[in-house]
C-alpha positions as CSV (number, residue, x, y, z in Angstrom):
1,M,-23.2,-7.6,2.2
2,T,-21.7,-10.3,4.3
3,S,-23.9,-12.2,6.7
4,L,-22.3,-13.5,9.9
5,K,-23.6,-16.9,11.2
6,T,-23.4,-17.6,15.0
7,T,-23.0,-21.0,16.4
8,K,-24.1,-22.1,19.8
9,V,-21.4,-24.1,21.6
10,S,-22.4,-26.3,24.5
11,R,-19.8,-26.5,27.2
12,K,-20.0,-29.1,30.0
13,K,-18.1,-28.9,33.2
14,P,-15.4,-31.5,33.3
15,I,-16.0,-34.4,35.8
16,T,-13.1,-34.3,38.3
17,K,-14.2,-37.1,40.7
18,E,-16.8,-39.7,41.1
19,G,-19.6,-39.6,43.7
20,P,-22.0,-37.0,44.9
21,T,-20.9,-33.4,45.0
22,L,-22.6,-30.2,46.3
23,E,-22.1,-28.7,42.8
24,S,-25.0,-30.7,41.6
25,N,-26.9,-29.1,44.5
26,N,-30.1,-31.0,43.8
27,E,-32.9,-31.3,46.3
28,D,-32.0,-34.9,47.2
29,S,-28.5,-33.9,48.3
30,L,-29.7,-31.1,50.5
31,T,-32.4,-33.3,52.0
32,H,-29.8,-36.0,52.8
33,I,-27.6,-33.4,54.5
34,A,-30.5,-31.9,56.4
35,V,-31.6,-35.3,57.8
36,A,-28.0,-36.2,58.7
37,A,-27.6,-32.8,60.5
38,Y,-30.9,-33.4,62.3
39,Y,-29.7,-36.8,63.6
40,K,-26.5,-35.2,64.8
41,S,-28.5,-32.7,66.8
42,E,-30.7,-35.4,68.1
43,T,-27.7,-37.3,69.6
44,R,-26.8,-34.2,71.5
45,G,-30.3,-33.8,72.9
46,Y,-31.0,-30.8,70.5
47,E,-28.6,-28.6,72.5
48,P,-28.8,-25.1,70.8
49,G,-25.8,-23.4,69.3
50,H,-24.4,-26.3,67.2
51,E,-26.6,-26.1,64.1
52,L,-23.9,-24.9,61.8
53,Q,-21.4,-27.4,63.1
54,D,-24.0,-30.2,62.6
55,W,-24.7,-29.0,59.0
56,L,-21.0,-28.7,58.1
57,E,-20.2,-32.2,59.4
58,A,-23.1,-33.7,57.6
59,E,-22.1,-32.0,54.4
60,A,-18.5,-33.2,54.7
61,E,-19.7,-36.7,55.3
62,F,-21.9,-36.5,52.3
63,I,-19.2,-35.2,50.0
64,S,-16.7,-37.9,51.2
65,K,-19.0,-40.8,50.3
């Protein structure tokens, strides 16, 4: 009788660029984006209806750093 041996292979994602990315999706990144979005809202006087725009702009700024 032949026994098959299995081997675990660890595969890491290739690093494509330096700097923070949302792929890491850690709590610090999300907190940074949330705070930046809050300040964007504050500068507009908390006018409703721009929450998504504020978040997406803050997210884009975070990624570009």
